N, C-alpha and C positions, 0 to 999 in steps of 0.2 A: 368135300373135304376141303376146301378153302375156307369154310364158315369154322370148322373145327380147329384147322390147323390156326387161325387167327383167333382164336378162344385161347389158347394157350399161349400164346406170344404176347396178348394183352392182359394175361393172366401174370405174365414174367414180368409186364410193365408195369404192372399194379405193386406187384410185390417190390421190386426195384424201389418204385416211390415210396412204399412205406416204409423201408428199411431206411431210407433216406429223413424221412421225416420221423420215425422214431431215434436216429442218430441226434439229428436237432434238438427234437424232445428230450433227449439225456443231457445234453450239454446245457439246455436252458434249466433244466432241473438242479443242475450241479452250481450252475453259477447263482439260482435263485435262494439255494440253500450255504453256498458258500460267502457270499456277501453279508447276509447279518453275522455270521462268527467272526468273518474278517473285521467288521465295524466294531462288533463287542470286544475282540481283541485290542484292537488300537483304542477304544477309548477308556480300558481297562489301563491299558500299559501306560497313558497319557494322565490317569488319575493316580495310579501307586507311584508314577514318576516323581509326582507335584505340581506338573505342568498344567492340568485341567483345574484343579481346584483354586491355582493363583490364578488363571484367566476369568473364572467365574467369581474371583472376590472372594473365596472362602479361607486363602491363604492366611497364616499370621501378618498382621500389617506391619510396616517400618518401625512402628514406635513399641510395638511389641518383642520384635526382634531385636531393639537396643536397650530393652529394660527385661534381658534374660536373667536369671540368677545367676550369681557368681558361681564357680565348680566349688565343690565341697572339697576343703582342704582338712586330712586329720591334724591333730594336735595331741601333744605328749604333756601329760600331767605326772608332775612328780608326788607318790605318795610320801610319808613321812616312815620315818623307820620302823619297823615292829618287831618287838620281842614278843615272844610266846614259849610258854614251857609245853612240851608236847606229853603226848598221852604214851609215857614210858614206864614198861614193866617195871619192879622191883623198886629199891629206895633212892636209887641215885635219879634223880630230876636230870632231864635232857631237854635242851633250849633249843628256839632256833631263832634268827634274826634274819630279818628280810627287807631289803630293800627294792623298791621297783618302781616303773613306771608305767602308767596306762596312756594306750593308745588310742585316740578319742577319734571315732569314725568324722566325726563333723567340729570343726572348731569353734565354730558358734556354740556348741555344746559347753566349753571349757567352764563355763561358770556356774552352769546345773550339777556337774561332776564335783565341783569346789563345794558347794553347798550341800552334797550329799556324802561328803568326807566321813563324818561320824557314822553314818550309816556302812560305809564300805568297812571302816576300820573295824565295826564291831560285826559285822558277816566274814572277816577275814580271821580276825582274830578267834572267835569262835568254832572257825573251819581247822585252824592252824591246832588249837587246841587238843581235837582228836586225831590228828595225825600221830602214826608211829614213827621213829626213828628209821625204820627198817624201810617204810614205806618213801622215804625221800632218796635211797640210793640209786645212783646211776642217773642216767639221761630219760628213764623211763619215769621214774617217779619225780623228775622235775617237770616232765612234759604230762602229768596227772595233776601236780598242783597246779601249773599255766591255766588247763582246763577248766578246772573246777573253782580258780579264782576269776577267771571270765566269767563263767557263768554268774557267779555270785555276785560281781561287778556289776554286769547287765540288769539283775535285778534292782540292787542298789539306785541306779543311775537311770532308770527308764523314767521316759524314753528317749534318752540319751544312749547311746550304744557304743559298748569296750569292745574295739574290734581285736585287740592283743595286750599282755601284760608281758612287760621287757625287764628281765630281772638283772638288777645292776649288783646285787649281794645277795649271796646265802648262805650261812654258816649253821651249820649243825652241830653242837656241843653234847 
């Protein structure tokens, strides 16, 4: 009997040691899996914050930082007064007088816009001759006119960009 009783005790001792080793093995596996993930996270954080490229010499050089381009500043270009007859039904003619300023997205493009002025005037006059007087009534009509003229201005001055048209005078008779 003593042999039988010693067998379960030894078996119990072995199972206790097996559980201890299993717990140690689980912690080792967790550490082995967490260490690379943590290392990747730290490296990614350093890379995206800009610290790691700077340390590795891959960041911008001090000369390049000083030679950064000047910020883009918008400019305004005053268009000459435009007088166009509108597409009015009947015998009585209807006219529109327009004075406007173009807002150019980049002030360096002002010379390009000045050179494209004949094309701008042609496109504006052609469009304004097709407008009926009732289309210009109210703020919605003015907004439509602005959107159409911006679209035509961007075609005429490409690659420069007109960001807005500011009306200084609109007169419809």
